[in-house]
C-alpha positions in Angstrom: -3.1 21.4 -1.9 0.2 23.1 -2.8 3.8 22.2 -2.0 5.3 25.0 0.0 8.9 25.5 0.9 9.3 27.3 4.2 12.3 29.4 5.0 12.8 30.9 8.5 14.5 34.2 9.1 15.6 35.5 12.5 15.0 39.3 11.8 12.2 41.4 10.4 14.3 43.7 8.1 15.4 40.7 6.0 11.8 39.4 5.8 10.6 42.7 4.5 13.5 42.9 2.0 12.3 39.7 0.4 9.3 41.7 -0.9 11.5 43.9 -3.2 14.5 41.6 -3.8 12.3 38.8 -5.2 14.5 36.1 -3.8 15.1 34.3 -0.5 18.6 33.4 0.7 19.2 30.7 3.4 22.0 28.4 4.6 20.4 25.1 3.9 19.1 23.5 0.8 15.7 21.7 0.7 15.9 18.0 -0.3 14.3 18.7 -3.7 12.9 21.4 -5.9 9.3 20.1 -6.1 7.5 23.1 -4.6 5.3 25.8 -6.1 5.4 28.4 -3.2 7.9 29.8 -0.8 6.9 31.1 2.6 9.4 33.3 4.5 8.5 33.3 8.2 10.1 34.7 11.4 11.7 32.7 14.2 11.1 33.7 17.8 14.3 35.7 17.7 12.9 38.0 15.0 10.2 39.3 17.4 7.7 39.9 14.6 4.7 38.2 13.1 5.1 39.4 9.5 5.7 36.8 6.9 5.9 36.6 3.1 4.4 34.0 0.6 5.6 34.0 -3.0 5.6 31.9 -6.1 8.8 30.0 -6.8 10.3 31.5 -10.0 13.0 28.8 -10.3 14.8 26.1 -8.5 17.3 26.4 -5.6 20.8 27.5 -6.6 23.9 29.2 -5.3 23.4 32.9 -4.7 24.8 35.3 -7.3 25.9 38.9 -6.7 23.6 41.0 -4.6 23.6 43.6 -1.8 24.1 42.5 1.8 20.9 41.7 3.7 20.0 44.6 5.9 19.3 42.6 9.1 21.9 39.8 8.9 24.5 40.3 6.2 26.2 36.9 5.6 27.3 34.4 2.9 24.3 32.2 2.3 24.5 28.9 0.5 21.1 28.7 -1.2 18.9 31.1 -3.1 15.3 30.7 -4.5 14.1 33.3 -7.0 10.5 34.5 -6.3 7.6 36.4 -8.0 4.3 37.7 -6.8 5.3 38.2 -3.2 2.4 38.7 -0.8 2.4 39.6 2.9 0.8 37.3 5.5 1.4 36.5 9.1 3.3 33.8 11.0 0.1 32.6 12.6 -1.6 32.0 9.2 1.4 30.0 7.9 1.7 28.0 11.2 -2.1 27.3 11.1 -1.8 26.0 7.5 1.0 23.7 8.6 -0.9 22.4 11.6 -4.1 22.0 9.5 -2.2 19.6 7.2 -1.5 17.4 10.2 2.2 18.5 10.5 4.1 19.6 13.6 5.4 23.2 13.9 8.8 22.6 15.6 11.5 25.1 16.4 14.4 22.8 15.4 13.8 22.9 11.6 14.7 25.8 9.4 13.9 24.5 5.9 10.9 22.2 5.2 8.5 21.4 2.3 4.9 20.8 3.2 1.7 20.1 1.3 -0.6 23.0 2.4 -3.8 24.6 1.5 -2.8 27.9 -0.1 -5.9 29.7 1.1 -5.0 29.0 4.8 -1.6 30.7 4.3 -3.5 34.0 4.1 -6.1 33.2 6.7 -8.8 32.6 4.1 -11.4 29.8 4.2 -10.0 26.4 3.1 -9.9 25.6 -0.6 -12.8 23.4 -1.7 -13.0 21.5 -4.9 -16.2 21.8 -7.0 -18.7 19.1 -5.9 -18.8 16.2 -8.2 -22.3 14.7 -7.5 -21.5 11.5 -9.5 -18.6 10.6 -7.3 -19.0 8.9 -3.9 -16.7 7.1 -1.5 -16.5 3.3 -1.8 -17.3 3.1 1.9 -20.7 4.7 1.4 -23.7 2.4 0.9 -27.1 3.0 -0.6 -30.3 1.1 0.0 -31.8 -1.1 -2.7 -33.5 1.0 -5.3 -31.3 4.1 -4.7 -30.1 6.0 -7.7 -27.1 4.4 -9.2 -23.8 6.3 -8.6 -20.3 6.1 -9.9 -18.1 4.5 -7.3 -14.6 6.0 -7.0 -11.9 5.4 -4.5 -9.9 7.7 -2.3 -7.0 7.9 -4.8 -9.4 9.5 -7.3 -10.6 12.0 -4.7 -7.1 13.3 -3.7 -6.8 16.9 -4.8 -3.0 16.7 -4.9 -3.0 13.6 -7.0 -5.7 15.0 -9.3 -3.7 18.2 -9.8 -0.4 16.4 -10.7 -2.2 14.0 -13.1 -3.9 16.9 -14.9 -0.6 18.9 -15.0 1.0 16.0 -16.8 -1.8 14.9 -19.2 -3.9 18.0 -19.5 -7.6 18.5 -18.7 -8.8 16.4 -21.7 -10.5 13.0 -21.5 -8.0 10.2 -22.1 -10.8 8.2 -23.8 -13.0 10.5 -25.8 -10.8 13.6 -25.9 -13.5 15.9 -24.5 -12.1 19.3 -23.3 -14.6 21.0 -21.1 -13.2 24.5 -21.7 -13.5 24.1 -25.5 -17.0 22.6 -25.1 -18.5 24.9 -22.5 -16.2 27.9 -22.2 -14.0 29.3 -19.5 -16.5 28.5 -16.7 -15.5 24.8 -17.1 -11.8 25.4 -17.6 -9.7 22.6 -16.0 -12.7 20.5 -15.0 -12.1 16.8 -15.4 -12.3 13.6 -13.3 -9.3 11.3 -12.8 -9.5 7.5 -13.0 -7.3 5.1 -10.9 -5.9 2.4 -13.1 -4.9 -0.1 -10.5 -7.7 -2.4 -9.1 -8.2 -2.0 -5.4 -7.8 -5.7 -4.9 -4.1 -5.4 -6.0 -3.3 -2.6 -3.6 -1.5 -3.5 -0.4 -0.8 -1.6 2.8 2.5 -0.3 1.5 1.1 1.0 -1.8 2.2 4.5 -2.8 0.2 6.3 -5.5 2.1 7.7 -8.5 -0.2 10.3 -10.1 1.3 10.0 -13.6 1.6 6.2 -13.7 -1.6 5.3 -11.8 -4.1 8.0 -12.8 -5.6 9.2 -16.1 -7.9 12.2 -16.7 -11.4 11.2 -18.0 -14.7 12.9 -18.5 -17.6 12.0 -16.2 -19.4 10.0 -18.9 -16.3 7.8 -19.7 -15.6 7.6 -15.9 -19.1 6.3 -15.4 -18.7 3.6 -18.0 -15.3 2.6 -16.6 -16.9 1.9 -13.2 -20.0 0.0 -14.6 -18.5 -3.3 -13.4 -16.1 -4.5 -10.8 -13.3 -4.7 -11.4 -13.6 -1.6 -13.6 -13.2 -1.7 -17.3 -9.9 -0.7 -18.7 -9.2 2.5 -20.7 -8.8 0.4 -23.8 -12.1 -1.5 -23.1 -14.0 1.8 -23.2 -12.2 3.1 -26.2 -13.2 -0.1 -28.0 -16.8 0.3 -26.9 -16.9 3.7 -28.4 -15.3 2.4 -31.6 -17.8 -0.3 -32.0 -20.8 1.9 -31.2 -19.6 4.4 -33.8 -19.7 1.6 -36.4 
């Protein structure tokens, strides 16, 4: 999932101009700059379905000098620099928003959503590689079934996993295994994440912080962490490795 800032334009010429200008100008600032993509979509007034999706090349700022917009020349308050602008359609962007469980409403003009980037272009939803040693804690297995690592929903969150790895890197926090260095580019970025806080300490109002609450770990170390309930700590498993190494 990717954080997407959506700007709404009320005419097609300005939407098309975004493709060459590499920036989007609007009247209203989003509440923060925590977004990776910008989608420029038409309002009903624009009478078009063309839309643009681009990577954010910087934070929101006051516009500097530039030519007037062809469709609605005006003095806008906020500019977001862009790169890698790609065309899509209003329906694709709206479907991505609705697939995320959000409401597509006419009254908002600037919003940030957590969206599946694939859906923004009408492509099949993004799927994470299967991790056969991870299962939901809600699943049960009959006596004698193969033992599995039990993980919780916080460790399965694609967004939380991405933010954790962006901060710490895709290297095991315990044994320092880097899958790309060990197996080549086919395994680049592969890593599990481990949730530090015991589930017994989590209340209904708990909010996950990916950097404070999660750590990247390889599947082997992850398995050892979950070999008891409550799970071993990161330091516990590091000490096991130290003692085993003599």
